[in-house]
PDB file of all heavy atoms in Angstrom:
ATOM      1  N   MET A   1       6.260  -5.879  20.808  1.00  0.00           N
ATOM      2  CA  MET A   1       5.518  -6.048  19.595  1.00  0.00           C
ATOM      3  C   MET A   1       6.445  -5.698  18.443  1.00  0.00           C
ATOM      4  O   MET A   1       7.123  -4.679  18.465  1.00  0.00           O
ATOM      5  CB  MET A   1       4.271  -5.186  19.561  1.00  0.00           C
ATOM      6  CG  MET A   1       3.500  -5.361  18.302  1.00  0.00           C
ATOM      7  SD  MET A   1       1.955  -4.496  18.006  1.00  0.00           S
ATOM      8  CE  MET A   1       1.556  -3.537  19.387  1.00  0.00           C
ATOM      9  N   ALA A   2       6.442  -6.453  17.353  1.00  0.00           N
ATOM     10  CA  ALA A   2       7.255  -6.208  16.190  1.00  0.00           C
ATOM     11  C   ALA A   2       6.706  -5.024  15.389  1.00  0.00           C
ATOM     12  O   ALA A   2       5.487  -4.874  15.307  1.00  0.00           O
ATOM     13  CB  ALA A   2       7.337  -7.417  15.307  1.00  0.00           C
ATOM     14  N   ARG A   3       7.559  -4.269  14.813  1.00  0.00           N
ATOM     15  CA  ARG A   3       7.128  -3.123  13.972  1.00  0.00           C
ATOM     16  C   ARG A   3       6.635  -3.632  12.644  1.00  0.00           C
ATOM     17  O   ARG A   3       7.280  -4.479  12.011  1.00  0.00           O
ATOM     18  CB  ARG A   3       8.302  -2.165  13.802  1.00  0.00           C
ATOM     19  CG  ARG A   3       7.933  -0.940  13.013  1.00  0.00           C
ATOM     20  CD  ARG A   3       8.927   0.167  13.283  1.00  0.00           C
ATOM     21  NE  ARG A   3       8.786   1.234  12.315  1.00  0.00           N
ATOM     22  CZ  ARG A   3       7.913   2.192  12.444  1.00  0.00           C
ATOM     23  NH1 ARG A   3       7.087   2.196  13.474  1.00  0.00           N
ATOM     24  NH2 ARG A   3       7.845   3.139  11.556  1.00  0.00           N
ATOM     25  N   ASN A   4       5.541  -3.119  12.173  1.00  0.00           N
ATOM     26  CA  ASN A   4       4.928  -3.530  10.928  1.00  0.00           C
ATOM     27  C   ASN A   4       4.966  -2.362   9.960  1.00  0.00           C
ATOM     28  O   ASN A   4       4.531  -1.263  10.277  1.00  0.00           O
ATOM     29  CB  ASN A   4       3.477  -3.989  11.157  1.00  0.00           C
ATOM     30  CG  ASN A   4       2.868  -4.624   9.942  1.00  0.00           C
ATOM     31  OD1 ASN A   4       3.084  -4.189   8.862  1.00  0.00           O
ATOM     32  ND2 ASN A   4       2.092  -5.641  10.155  1.00  0.00           N
ATOM     33  N   GLU A   5       5.440  -2.541   8.721  1.00  0.00           N
ATOM     34  CA  GLU A   5       5.533  -1.490   7.773  1.00  0.00           C
ATOM     35  C   GLU A   5       4.175  -1.026   7.230  1.00  0.00           C
ATOM     36  O   GLU A   5       4.066   0.020   6.659  1.00  0.00           O
ATOM     37  CB  GLU A   5       6.419  -1.885   6.627  1.00  0.00           C
ATOM     38  CG  GLU A   5       5.876  -3.011   5.767  1.00  0.00           C
ATOM     39  CD  GLU A   5       6.835  -3.454   4.676  1.00  0.00           C
ATOM     40  OE1 GLU A   5       6.827  -2.793   3.637  1.00  0.00           O
ATOM     41  OE2 GLU A   5       7.519  -4.451   4.883  1.00  0.00           O
ATOM     42  N   TYR A   6       3.095  -1.805   7.410  1.00  0.00           N
ATOM     43  CA  TYR A   6       1.790  -1.442   6.913  1.00  0.00           C
ATOM     44  C   TYR A   6       0.968  -0.625   7.899  1.00  0.00           C
ATOM     45  O   TYR A   6      -0.007  -0.018   7.514  1.00  0.00           O
ATOM     46  CB  TYR A   6       1.017  -2.689   6.562  1.00  0.00           C
ATOM     47  CG  TYR A   6       1.647  -3.502   5.448  1.00  0.00           C
ATOM     48  CD1 TYR A   6       2.202  -4.735   5.715  1.00  0.00           C
ATOM     49  CD2 TYR A   6       1.745  -3.018   4.167  1.00  0.00           C
ATOM     50  CE1 TYR A   6       2.831  -5.477   4.705  1.00  0.00           C
ATOM     51  CE2 TYR A   6       2.360  -3.729   3.159  1.00  0.00           C
ATOM     52  CZ  TYR A   6       2.895  -4.959   3.435  1.00  0.00           C
ATOM     53  OH  TYR A   6       3.504  -5.690   2.465  1.00  0.00           O
ATOM     54  N   TYR A   7       1.363  -0.587   9.151  1.00  0.00           N
ATOM     55  CA  TYR A   7       0.637   0.168  10.187  1.00  0.00           C
ATOM     56  C   TYR A   7       1.600   1.028  10.986  1.00  0.00           C
ATOM     57  O   TYR A   7       2.716   0.649  11.262  1.00  0.00           O
ATOM     58  CB  TYR A   7      -0.097  -0.815  11.119  1.00  0.00           C
ATOM     59  CG  TYR A   7      -1.159  -1.591  10.395  1.00  0.00           C
ATOM     60  CD1 TYR A   7      -0.888  -2.821   9.848  1.00  0.00           C
ATOM     61  CD2 TYR A   7      -2.451  -1.133  10.253  1.00  0.00           C
ATOM     62  CE1 TYR A   7      -1.817  -3.567   9.153  1.00  0.00           C
ATOM     63  CE2 TYR A   7      -3.416  -1.821   9.554  1.00  0.00           C
ATOM     64  CZ  TYR A   7      -3.115  -3.041   9.026  1.00  0.00           C
ATOM     65  OH  TYR A   7      -4.065  -3.753   8.340  1.00  0.00           O
ATOM     66  N   ASP A   8       1.154   2.230  11.379  1.00  0.00           N
ATOM     67  CA  ASP A   8       1.980   3.098  12.218  1.00  0.00           C
ATOM     68  C   ASP A   8       1.853   2.720  13.666  1.00  0.00           C
ATOM     69  O   ASP A   8       1.168   1.723  13.982  1.00  0.00           O
ATOM     70  CB  ASP A   8       1.616   4.570  11.959  1.00  0.00           C
ATOM     71  CG  ASP A   8       0.189   4.918  12.340  1.00  0.00           C
ATOM     72  OD1 ASP A   8      -0.457   4.167  13.058  1.00  0.00           O
ATOM     73  OD2 ASP A   8      -0.255   5.979  11.912  1.00  0.00           O
ATOM     74  N   ASP A   9       2.474   3.450  14.537  1.00  0.00           N
ATOM     75  CA  ASP A   9       2.519   3.069  15.983  1.00  0.00           C
ATOM     76  C   ASP A   9       1.164   3.168  16.637  1.00  0.00           C
ATOM     77  O   ASP A   9       0.941   2.549  17.673  1.00  0.00           O
ATOM     78  CB  ASP A   9       3.488   3.995  16.714  1.00  0.00           C
ATOM     79  CG  ASP A   9       4.939   3.737  16.244  1.00  0.00           C
ATOM     80  OD1 ASP A   9       5.253   2.604  15.835  1.00  0.00           O
ATOM     81  OD2 ASP A   9       5.756   4.648  16.363  1.00  0.00           O
ATOM     82  N   ASP A  10       0.229   3.925  16.038  1.00  0.00           N
ATOM     83  CA  ASP A  10      -1.128   4.079  16.592  1.00  0.00           C
ATOM     84  C   ASP A  10      -2.078   3.010  16.083  1.00  0.00           C
ATOM     85  O   ASP A  10      -3.274   3.018  16.437  1.00  0.00           O
ATOM     86  CB  ASP A  10      -1.694   5.433  16.263  1.00  0.00           C
ATOM     87  CG  ASP A  10      -0.900   6.552  16.947  1.00  0.00           C
ATOM     88  OD1 ASP A  10      -0.344   6.344  18.051  1.00  0.00           O
ATOM     89  OD2 ASP A  10      -0.821   7.656  16.365  1.00  0.00           O
ATOM     90  N   GLY A  11      -1.623   2.127  15.215  1.00  0.00           N
ATOM     91  CA  GLY A  11      -2.482   1.096  14.684  1.00  0.00           C
ATOM     92  C   GLY A  11      -3.242   1.476  13.407  1.00  0.00           C
ATOM     93  O   GLY A  11      -4.011   0.708  12.893  1.00  0.00           O
ATOM     94  N   GLN A  12      -2.994   2.683  12.919  1.00  0.00           N
ATOM     95  CA  GLN A  12      -3.616   3.127  11.687  1.00  0.00           C
ATOM     96  C   GLN A  12      -2.846   2.685  10.470  1.00  0.00           C
ATOM     97  O   GLN A  12      -1.607   2.522  10.547  1.00  0.00           O
ATOM     98  CB  GLN A  12      -3.714   4.683  11.674  1.00  0.00           C
ATOM     99  CG  GLN A  12      -4.495   5.261  12.853  1.00  0.00           C
ATOM    100  CD  GLN A  12      -5.945   4.865  12.808  1.00  0.00           C
ATOM    101  OE1 GLN A  12      -6.576   4.878  11.773  1.00  0.00           O
ATOM    102  NE2 GLN A  12      -6.472   4.525  13.965  1.00  0.00           N
ATOM    103  N   GLU A  13      -3.495   2.499   9.365  1.00  0.00           N
ATOM    104  CA  GLU A  13      -2.812   2.046   8.158  1.00  0.00           C
ATOM    105  C   GLU A  13      -1.841   3.150   7.674  1.00  0.00           C
ATOM    106  O   GLU A  13      -2.224   4.296   7.532  1.00  0.00           O
ATOM    107  CB  GLU A  13      -3.813   1.751   7.033  1.00  0.00           C
ATOM    108  CG  GLU A  13      -4.607   0.516   7.281  1.00  0.00           C
ATOM    109  CD  GLU A  13      -5.557   0.195   6.195  1.00  0.00           C
ATOM    110  OE1 GLU A  13      -5.650   0.951   5.198  1.00  0.00           O
ATOM    111  OE2 GLU A  13      -6.241  -0.817   6.305  1.00  0.00           O
ATOM    112  N   ALA A  14      -0.585   2.759   7.470  1.00  0.00           N
ATOM    113  CA  ALA A  14       0.438   3.735   7.056  1.00  0.00           C
ATOM    114  C   ALA A  14       0.602   3.685   5.538  1.00  0.00           C
ATOM    115  O   ALA A  14       1.245   4.581   4.976  1.00  0.00           O
ATOM    116  CB  ALA A  14       1.750   3.389   7.731  1.00  0.00           C
ATOM    117  N   ARG A  15       0.083   2.708   4.870  1.00  0.00           N
ATOM    118  CA  ARG A  15       0.181   2.581   3.437  1.00  0.00           C
ATOM    119  C   ARG A  15      -1.205   2.660   2.834  1.00  0.00           C
ATOM    120  O   ARG A  15      -2.198   2.352   3.436  1.00  0.00           O
ATOM    121  CB  ARG A  15       0.861   1.263   3.055  1.00  0.00           C
ATOM    122  CG  ARG A  15       2.251   1.166   3.685  1.00  0.00           C
ATOM    123  CD  ARG A  15       2.918  -0.082   3.286  1.00  0.00           C
ATOM    124  NE  ARG A  15       3.781   0.222   2.126  1.00  0.00           N
ATOM    125  CZ  ARG A  15       4.436  -0.676   1.474  1.00  0.00           C
ATOM    126  NH1 ARG A  15       4.325  -1.932   1.761  1.00  0.00           N
ATOM    127  NH2 ARG A  15       5.215  -0.316   0.474  1.00  0.00           N
ATOM    128  N   GLU A  16      -1.223   3.050   1.555  1.00  0.00           N
ATOM    129  CA  GLU A  16      -2.492   3.246   0.861  1.00  0.00           C
ATOM    130  C   GLU A  16      -2.982   1.879   0.312  1.00  0.00           C
ATOM    131  O   GLU A  16      -2.224   1.087  -0.202  1.00  0.00           O
ATOM    132  CB  GLU A  16      -2.273   4.197  -0.295  1.00  0.00           C
ATOM    133  CG  GLU A  16      -3.519   4.713  -0.935  1.00  0.00           C
ATOM    134  CD  GLU A  16      -3.235   5.772  -1.958  1.00  0.00           C
ATOM    135  OE1 GLU A  16      -2.187   6.443  -1.882  1.00  0.00           O
ATOM    136  OE2 GLU A  16      -4.084   5.945  -2.820  1.00  0.00           O
ATOM    137  N   ARG A  17      -4.259   1.662   0.444  1.00  0.00           N
ATOM    138  CA  ARG A  17      -4.893   0.445  -0.131  1.00  0.00           C
ATOM    139  C   ARG A  17      -5.223   0.707  -1.615  1.00  0.00           C
ATOM    140  O   ARG A  17      -5.485   1.829  -2.008  1.00  0.00           O
ATOM    141  CB  ARG A  17      -6.157   0.062   0.609  1.00  0.00           C
ATOM    142  CG  ARG A  17      -5.822  -0.506   1.957  1.00  0.00           C
ATOM    143  CD  ARG A  17      -7.041  -1.261   2.518  1.00  0.00           C
ATOM    144  NE  ARG A  17      -6.746  -1.900   3.772  1.00  0.00           N
ATOM    145  CZ  ARG A  17      -6.400  -3.161   3.862  1.00  0.00           C
ATOM    146  NH1 ARG A  17      -6.335  -3.907   2.816  1.00  0.00           N
ATOM    147  NH2 ARG A  17      -6.137  -3.694   5.060  1.00  0.00           N
ATOM    148  N   CYS A  18      -5.345  -0.348  -2.355  1.00  0.00           N
ATOM    149  CA  CYS A  18      -5.695  -0.254  -3.762  1.00  0.00           C
ATOM    150  C   CYS A  18      -7.131   0.220  -3.920  1.00  0.00           C
ATOM    151  O   CYS A  18      -8.038  -0.367  -3.341  1.00  0.00           O
ATOM    152  CB  CYS A  18      -5.495  -1.629  -4.446  1.00  0.00           C
ATOM    153  SG  CYS A  18      -5.991  -1.641  -6.178  1.00  0.00           S
ATOM    154  N   PRO A  19      -7.344   1.269  -4.730  1.00  0.00           N
ATOM    155  CA  PRO A  19      -8.737   1.748  -4.897  1.00  0.00           C
ATOM    156  C   PRO A  19      -9.562   0.832  -5.811  1.00  0.00           C
ATOM    157  O   PRO A  19     -10.784   0.899  -5.792  1.00  0.00           O
ATOM    158  CB  PRO A  19      -8.541   3.135  -5.544  1.00  0.00           C
ATOM    159  CG  PRO A  19      -7.204   3.079  -6.185  1.00  0.00           C
ATOM    160  CD  PRO A  19      -6.362   2.140  -5.354  1.00  0.00           C
ATOM    161  N   ARG A  20      -8.901  -0.025  -6.603  1.00  0.00           N
ATOM    162  CA  ARG A  20      -9.622  -0.891  -7.497  1.00  0.00           C
ATOM    163  C   ARG A  20     -10.114  -2.187  -6.787  1.00  0.00           C
ATOM    164  O   ARG A  20     -11.302  -2.497  -6.804  1.00  0.00           O
ATOM    165  CB  ARG A  20      -8.783  -1.303  -8.692  1.00  0.00           C
ATOM    166  CG  ARG A  20      -9.567  -2.127  -9.688  1.00  0.00           C
ATOM    167  CD  ARG A  20      -8.702  -2.659 -10.838  1.00  0.00           C
ATOM    168  NE  ARG A  20      -8.255  -1.558 -11.658  1.00  0.00           N
ATOM    169  CZ  ARG A  20      -7.304  -1.662 -12.564  1.00  0.00           C
ATOM    170  NH1 ARG A  20      -6.707  -2.835 -12.748  1.00  0.00           N
ATOM    171  NH2 ARG A  20      -6.912  -0.651 -13.268  1.00  0.00           N
ATOM    172  N   CYS A  21      -9.196  -2.917  -6.155  1.00  0.00           N
ATOM    173  CA  CYS A  21      -9.607  -4.178  -5.523  1.00  0.00           C
ATOM    174  C   CYS A  21      -9.833  -4.036  -4.040  1.00  0.00           C
ATOM    175  O   CYS A  21     -10.563  -4.804  -3.446  1.00  0.00           O
ATOM    176  CB  CYS A  21      -8.600  -5.294  -5.798  1.00  0.00           C
ATOM    177  SG  CYS A  21      -6.980  -5.060  -5.125  1.00  0.00           S
ATOM    178  N   GLY A  22      -9.233  -3.015  -3.366  1.00  0.00           N
ATOM    179  CA  GLY A  22      -9.548  -2.659  -2.027  1.00  0.00           C
ATOM    180  C   GLY A  22      -8.980  -3.513  -0.923  1.00  0.00           C
ATOM    181  O   GLY A  22      -8.990  -3.110   0.244  1.00  0.00           O
ATOM    182  N   ASP A  23      -8.469  -4.721  -1.221  1.00  0.00           N
ATOM    183  CA  ASP A  23      -7.971  -5.522  -0.107  1.00  0.00           C
ATOM    184  C   ASP A  23      -6.477  -5.749  -0.176  1.00  0.00           C
ATOM    185  O   ASP A  23      -5.958  -6.598   0.523  1.00  0.00           O
ATOM    186  CB  ASP A  23      -8.702  -6.890  -0.103  1.00  0.00           C
ATOM    187  CG  ASP A  23      -8.519  -7.655  -1.383  1.00  0.00           C
ATOM    188  OD1 ASP A  23      -8.110  -7.094  -2.379  1.00  0.00           O
ATOM    189  OD2 ASP A  23      -8.836  -8.869  -1.393  1.00  0.00           O
ATOM    190  N   ALA A  24      -5.764  -5.006  -1.014  1.00  0.00           N
ATOM    191  CA  ALA A  24      -4.306  -5.118  -1.116  1.00  0.00           C
ATOM    192  C   ALA A  24      -3.701  -3.709  -0.921  1.00  0.00           C
ATOM    193  O   ALA A  24      -4.309  -2.729  -1.227  1.00  0.00           O
ATOM    194  CB  ALA A  24      -3.898  -5.690  -2.470  1.00  0.00           C
ATOM    195  N   PHE A  25      -2.483  -3.689  -0.350  1.00  0.00           N
ATOM    196  CA  PHE A  25      -1.765  -2.433  -0.221  1.00  0.00           C
ATOM    197  C   PHE A  25      -1.012  -2.141  -1.491  1.00  0.00           C
ATOM    198  O   PHE A  25      -0.603  -3.088  -2.198  1.00  0.00           O
ATOM    199  CB  PHE A  25      -0.769  -2.548   0.940  1.00  0.00           C
ATOM    200  CG  PHE A  25      -1.406  -2.522   2.293  1.00  0.00           C
ATOM    201  CD1 PHE A  25      -1.569  -3.744   2.968  1.00  0.00           C
ATOM    202  CD2 PHE A  25      -1.885  -1.371   2.865  1.00  0.00           C
ATOM    203  CE1 PHE A  25      -2.149  -3.718   4.234  1.00  0.00           C
ATOM    204  CE2 PHE A  25      -2.503  -1.392   4.108  1.00  0.00           C
ATOM    205  CZ  PHE A  25      -2.622  -2.575   4.796  1.00  0.00           C
ATOM    206  N   LEU A  26      -0.783  -0.875  -1.824  1.00  0.00           N
ATOM    207  CA  LEU A  26      -0.015  -0.453  -2.970  1.00  0.00           C
ATOM    208  C   LEU A  26       1.443  -0.515  -2.596  1.00  0.00           C
ATOM    209  O   LEU A  26       1.884   0.004  -1.564  1.00  0.00           O
ATOM    210  CB  LEU A  26      -0.414   0.930  -3.395  1.00  0.00           C
ATOM    211  CG  LEU A  26      -1.808   1.103  -3.950  1.00  0.00           C
ATOM    212  CD1 LEU A  26      -2.078   2.582  -4.261  1.00  0.00           C
ATOM    213  CD2 LEU A  26      -2.060   0.264  -5.179  1.00  0.00           C
ATOM    214  N   ALA A  27       2.260  -1.116  -3.467  1.00  0.00           N
ATOM    215  CA  ALA A  27       3.698  -1.216  -3.254  1.00  0.00           C
ATOM    216  C   ALA A  27       4.289   0.143  -3.679  1.00  0.00           C
ATOM    217  O   ALA A  27       3.899   0.746  -4.658  1.00  0.00           O
ATOM    218  CB  ALA A  27       4.314  -2.306  -4.105  1.00  0.00           C
ATOM    219  N   GLU A  28       5.263   0.606  -2.872  1.00  0.00           N
ATOM    220  CA  GLU A  28       5.930   1.878  -3.155  1.00  0.00           C
ATOM    221  C   GLU A  28       7.159   1.675  -3.987  1.00  0.00           C
ATOM    222  O   GLU A  28       8.056   0.959  -3.636  1.00  0.00           O
ATOM    223  CB  GLU A  28       6.354   2.559  -1.843  1.00  0.00           C
ATOM    224  CG  GLU A  28       5.240   3.152  -1.043  1.00  0.00           C
ATOM    225  CD  GLU A  28       4.712   4.452  -1.613  1.00  0.00           C
ATOM    226  OE1 GLU A  28       5.472   5.156  -2.292  1.00  0.00           O
ATOM    227  OE2 GLU A  28       3.538   4.753  -1.365  1.00  0.00           O
ATOM    228  N   HIS A  29       7.196   2.291  -5.183  1.00  0.00           N
ATOM    229  CA  HIS A  29       8.336   2.308  -6.035  1.00  0.00           C
ATOM    230  C   HIS A  29       8.797   3.736  -6.234  1.00  0.00           C
ATOM    231  O   HIS A  29       8.054   4.658  -5.829  1.00  0.00           O
ATOM    232  CB  HIS A  29       8.021   1.669  -7.392  1.00  0.00           C
ATOM    233  CG  HIS A  29       7.616   0.250  -7.297  1.00  0.00           C
ATOM    234  ND1 HIS A  29       8.486  -0.808  -7.217  1.00  0.00           N
ATOM    235  CD2 HIS A  29       6.386  -0.328  -7.294  1.00  0.00           C
ATOM    236  CE1 HIS A  29       7.864  -1.952  -7.135  1.00  0.00           C
ATOM    237  NE2 HIS A  29       6.547  -1.670  -7.173  1.00  0.00           N
ATOM    238  N   ASP A  30       9.973   3.996  -6.802  1.00  0.00           N
ATOM    239  CA  ASP A  30      10.474   5.361  -6.981  1.00  0.00           C
ATOM    240  C   ASP A  30       9.533   6.203  -7.861  1.00  0.00           C
ATOM    241  O   ASP A  30       9.371   7.365  -7.558  1.00  0.00           O
ATOM    242  CB  ASP A  30      11.851   5.300  -7.614  1.00  0.00           C
ATOM    243  CG  ASP A  30      12.912   4.774  -6.665  1.00  0.00           C
ATOM    244  OD1 ASP A  30      12.705   4.859  -5.448  1.00  0.00           O
ATOM    245  OD2 ASP A  30      13.911   4.290  -7.177  1.00  0.00           O
ATOM    246  N   ASP A  31       8.983   5.622  -8.906  1.00  0.00           N
ATOM    247  CA  ASP A  31       8.186   6.397  -9.829  1.00  0.00           C
ATOM    248  C   ASP A  31       6.693   6.046  -9.867  1.00  0.00           C
ATOM    249  O   ASP A  31       5.962   6.595 -10.656  1.00  0.00           O
ATOM    250  CB  ASP A  31       8.757   6.263 -11.246  1.00  0.00           C
ATOM    251  CG  ASP A  31       8.753   4.803 -11.722  1.00  0.00           C
ATOM    252  OD1 ASP A  31       8.588   3.915 -10.903  1.00  0.00           O
ATOM    253  OD2 ASP A  31       8.981   4.569 -12.942  1.00  0.00           O
ATOM    254  N   ARG A  32       6.266   5.080  -9.010  1.00  0.00           N
ATOM    255  CA  ARG A  32       4.871   4.669  -9.075  1.00  0.00           C
ATOM    256  C   ARG A  32       4.457   3.923  -7.757  1.00  0.00           C
ATOM    257  O   ARG A  32       5.307   3.545  -6.995  1.00  0.00           O
ATOM    258  CB  ARG A  32       4.644   3.747 -10.243  1.00  0.00           C
ATOM    259  CG  ARG A  32       5.315   2.405 -10.108  1.00  0.00           C
ATOM    260  CD  ARG A  32       5.354   1.656 -11.395  1.00  0.00           C
ATOM    261  NE  ARG A  32       5.931   0.333 -11.309  1.00  0.00           N
ATOM    262  CZ  ARG A  32       7.251   0.084 -11.192  1.00  0.00           C
ATOM    263  NH1 ARG A  32       8.102   1.092 -11.233  1.00  0.00           N
ATOM    264  NH2 ARG A  32       7.697  -1.143 -11.068  1.00  0.00           N
ATOM    265  N   GLN A  33       3.148   3.752  -7.611  1.00  0.00           N
ATOM    266  CA  GLN A  33       2.608   2.846  -6.625  1.00  0.00           C
ATOM    267  C   GLN A  33       1.867   1.808  -7.425  1.00  0.00           C
ATOM    268  O   GLN A  33       1.157   2.096  -8.369  1.00  0.00           O
ATOM    269  CB  GLN A  33       1.610   3.581  -5.720  1.00  0.00           C
ATOM    270  CG  GLN A  33       2.242   4.578  -4.807  1.00  0.00           C
ATOM    271  CD  GLN A  33       1.244   5.239  -3.918  1.00  0.00           C
ATOM    272  OE1 GLN A  33       0.166   5.677  -4.410  1.00  0.00           O
ATOM    273  NE2 GLN A  33       1.501   5.326  -2.654  1.00  0.00           N
ATOM    274  N   HIS A  34       2.023   0.516  -7.008  1.00  0.00           N
ATOM    275  CA  HIS A  34       1.486  -0.561  -7.811  1.00  0.00           C
ATOM    276  C   HIS A  34       0.855  -1.610  -6.962  1.00  0.00           C
ATOM    277  O   HIS A  34       1.323  -1.982  -5.873  1.00  0.00           O
ATOM    278  CB  HIS A  34       2.647  -1.199  -8.593  1.00  0.00           C
ATOM    279  CG  HIS A  34       2.231  -2.337  -9.466  1.00  0.00           C
ATOM    280  ND1 HIS A  34       1.610  -2.169 -10.679  1.00  0.00           N
ATOM    281  CD2 HIS A  34       2.360  -3.693  -9.317  1.00  0.00           C
ATOM    282  CE1 HIS A  34       1.382  -3.351 -11.221  1.00  0.00           C
ATOM    283  NE2 HIS A  34       1.824  -4.291 -10.424  1.00  0.00           N
ATOM    284  N   CYS A  35      -0.310  -2.160  -7.409  1.00  0.00           N
ATOM    285  CA  CYS A  35      -0.980  -3.223  -6.740  1.00  0.00           C
ATOM    286  C   CYS A  35      -0.589  -4.547  -7.388  1.00  0.00           C
ATOM    287  O   CYS A  35      -0.770  -4.728  -8.600  1.00  0.00           O
ATOM    288  CB  CYS A  35      -2.502  -3.051  -6.834  1.00  0.00           C
ATOM    289  SG  CYS A  35      -3.444  -4.426  -6.122  1.00  0.00           S
ATOM    290  N   GLY A  36      -0.015  -5.461  -6.646  1.00  0.00           N
ATOM    291  CA  GLY A  36       0.413  -6.711  -7.183  1.00  0.00           C
ATOM    292  C   GLY A  36      -0.692  -7.693  -7.438  1.00  0.00           C
ATOM    293  O   GLY A  36      -0.541  -8.647  -8.172  1.00  0.00           O
ATOM    294  N   LYS A  37      -1.851  -7.443  -6.877  1.00  0.00           N
ATOM    295  CA  LYS A  37      -3.003  -8.343  -7.051  1.00  0.00           C
ATOM    296  C   LYS A  37      -3.739  -8.081  -8.341  1.00  0.00           C
ATOM    297  O   LYS A  37      -3.959  -8.976  -9.136  1.00  0.00           O
ATOM    298  CB  LYS A  37      -3.946  -8.187  -5.885  1.00  0.00           C
ATOM    299  CG  LYS A  37      -5.118  -9.160  -5.941  1.00  0.00           C
ATOM    300  CD  LYS A  37      -5.920  -9.103  -4.665  1.00  0.00           C
ATOM    301  CE  LYS A  37      -7.059 -10.125  -4.778  1.00  0.00           C
ATOM    302  NZ  LYS A  37      -7.888 -10.119  -3.574  1.00  0.00           N
ATOM    303  N   CYS A  38      -4.122  -6.831  -8.609  1.00  0.00           N
ATOM    304  CA  CYS A  38      -4.893  -6.516  -9.825  1.00  0.00           C
ATOM    305  C   CYS A  38      -4.137  -5.774 -10.937  1.00  0.00           C
ATOM    306  O   CYS A  38      -4.633  -5.594 -12.000  1.00  0.00           O
ATOM    307  CB  CYS A  38      -6.158  -5.791  -9.425  1.00  0.00           C
ATOM    308  SG  CYS A  38      -5.880  -4.098  -8.877  1.00  0.00           S
ATOM    309  N   GLY A  39      -2.926  -5.253 -10.578  1.00  0.00           N
ATOM    310  CA  GLY A  39      -2.128  -4.583 -11.583  1.00  0.00           C
ATOM    311  C   GLY A  39      -2.394  -3.046 -11.641  1.00  0.00           C
ATOM    312  O   GLY A  39      -1.797  -2.373 -12.498  1.00  0.00           O
ATOM    313  N   TYR A  40      -3.216  -2.501 -10.774  1.00  0.00           N
ATOM    314  CA  TYR A  40      -3.487  -1.085 -10.761  1.00  0.00           C
ATOM    315  C   TYR A  40      -2.192  -0.307 -10.503  1.00  0.00           C
ATOM    316  O   TYR A  40      -1.386  -0.710  -9.640  1.00  0.00           O
ATOM    317  CB  TYR A  40      -4.514  -0.748  -9.662  1.00  0.00           C
ATOM    318  CG  TYR A  40      -4.797   0.717  -9.511  1.00  0.00           C
ATOM    319  CD1 TYR A  40      -5.646   1.341 -10.354  1.00  0.00           C
ATOM    320  CD2 TYR A  40      -4.174   1.447  -8.466  1.00  0.00           C
ATOM    321  CE1 TYR A  40      -5.923   2.718 -10.213  1.00  0.00           C
ATOM    322  CE2 TYR A  40      -4.468   2.781  -8.323  1.00  0.00           C
ATOM    323  CZ  TYR A  40      -5.340   3.416  -9.177  1.00  0.00           C
ATOM    324  OH  TYR A  40      -5.604   4.751  -9.050  1.00  0.00           O
ATOM    325  N   THR A  41      -1.935   0.764 -11.221  1.00  0.00           N
ATOM    326  CA  THR A  41      -0.706   1.565 -11.070  1.00  0.00           C
ATOM    327  C   THR A  41      -1.043   3.052 -11.003  1.00  0.00           C
ATOM    328  O   THR A  41      -1.837   3.542 -11.782  1.00  0.00           O
ATOM    329  CB  THR A  41       0.252   1.338 -12.265  1.00  0.00           C
ATOM    330  OG1 THR A  41       0.585  -0.071 -12.318  1.00  0.00           O
ATOM    331  CG2 THR A  41       1.548   2.119 -12.075  1.00  0.00           C
ATOM    332  N   GLU A  42      -0.428   3.771 -10.091  1.00  0.00           N
ATOM    333  CA  GLU A  42      -0.515   5.213  -9.959  1.00  0.00           C
ATOM    334  C   GLU A  42       0.895   5.728 -10.198  1.00  0.00           C
ATOM    335  O   GLU A  42       1.834   5.407  -9.440  1.00  0.00           O
ATOM    336  CB  GLU A  42      -0.970   5.685  -8.592  1.00  0.00           C
ATOM    337  CG  GLU A  42      -2.412   5.386  -8.294  1.00  0.00           C
ATOM    338  CD  GLU A  42      -2.852   5.951  -6.951  1.00  0.00           C
ATOM    339  OE1 GLU A  42      -2.030   6.500  -6.231  1.00  0.00           O
ATOM    340  OE2 GLU A  42      -4.013   5.741  -6.586  1.00  0.00           O
ATOM    341  N   TRP A  43       1.085   6.544 -11.273  1.00  0.00           N
ATOM    342  CA  TRP A  43       2.425   7.110 -11.571  1.00  0.00           C
ATOM    343  C   TRP A  43       2.565   8.394 -10.754  1.00  0.00           C
ATOM    344  O   TRP A  43       1.637   9.152 -10.609  1.00  0.00           O
ATOM    345  CB  TRP A  43       2.505   7.375 -13.057  1.00  0.00           C
ATOM    346  CG  TRP A  43       2.467   6.137 -13.835  1.00  0.00           C
ATOM    347  CD1 TRP A  43       1.409   5.549 -14.409  1.00  0.00           C
ATOM    348  CD2 TRP A  43       3.562   5.228 -14.100  1.00  0.00           C
ATOM    349  NE1 TRP A  43       1.734   4.380 -15.032  1.00  0.00           N
ATOM    350  CE2 TRP A  43       3.063   4.137 -14.842  1.00  0.00           C
ATOM    351  CE3 TRP A  43       4.908   5.247 -13.738  1.00  0.00           C
ATOM    352  CZ2 TRP A  43       3.896   3.116 -15.247  1.00  0.00           C
ATOM    353  CZ3 TRP A  43       5.713   4.204 -14.152  1.00  0.00           C
ATOM    354  CH2 TRP A  43       5.207   3.146 -14.912  1.00  0.00           C
ATOM    355  N   LYS A  44       3.803   8.617 -10.250  1.00  0.00           N
ATOM    356  CA  LYS A  44       4.072   9.802  -9.472  1.00  0.00           C
ATOM    357  C   LYS A  44       4.549  10.907 -10.408  1.00  0.00           C
ATOM    358  O   LYS A  44       5.049  10.711 -11.449  1.00  0.00           O
ATOM    359  CB  LYS A  44       5.165   9.520  -8.448  1.00  0.00           C
ATOM    360  CG  LYS A  44       4.686   8.577  -7.397  1.00  0.00           C
ATOM    361  CD  LYS A  44       5.762   8.351  -6.377  1.00  0.00           C
ATOM    362  CE  LYS A  44       5.301   7.377  -5.306  1.00  0.00           C
ATOM    363  NZ  LYS A  44       6.323   7.091  -4.357  1.00  0.00           N
TER     364      LYS A  44
END
């Protein structure tokens, strides 16, 4: 099975989902997490 960056080895989500739209993962950047679908941003 190919390794997926969105899920860990146990099948659990390894990345955080967007709290606003709920169906997209937040992209990891150095200074923020960002949802490409709705534009939600969490600054670190």
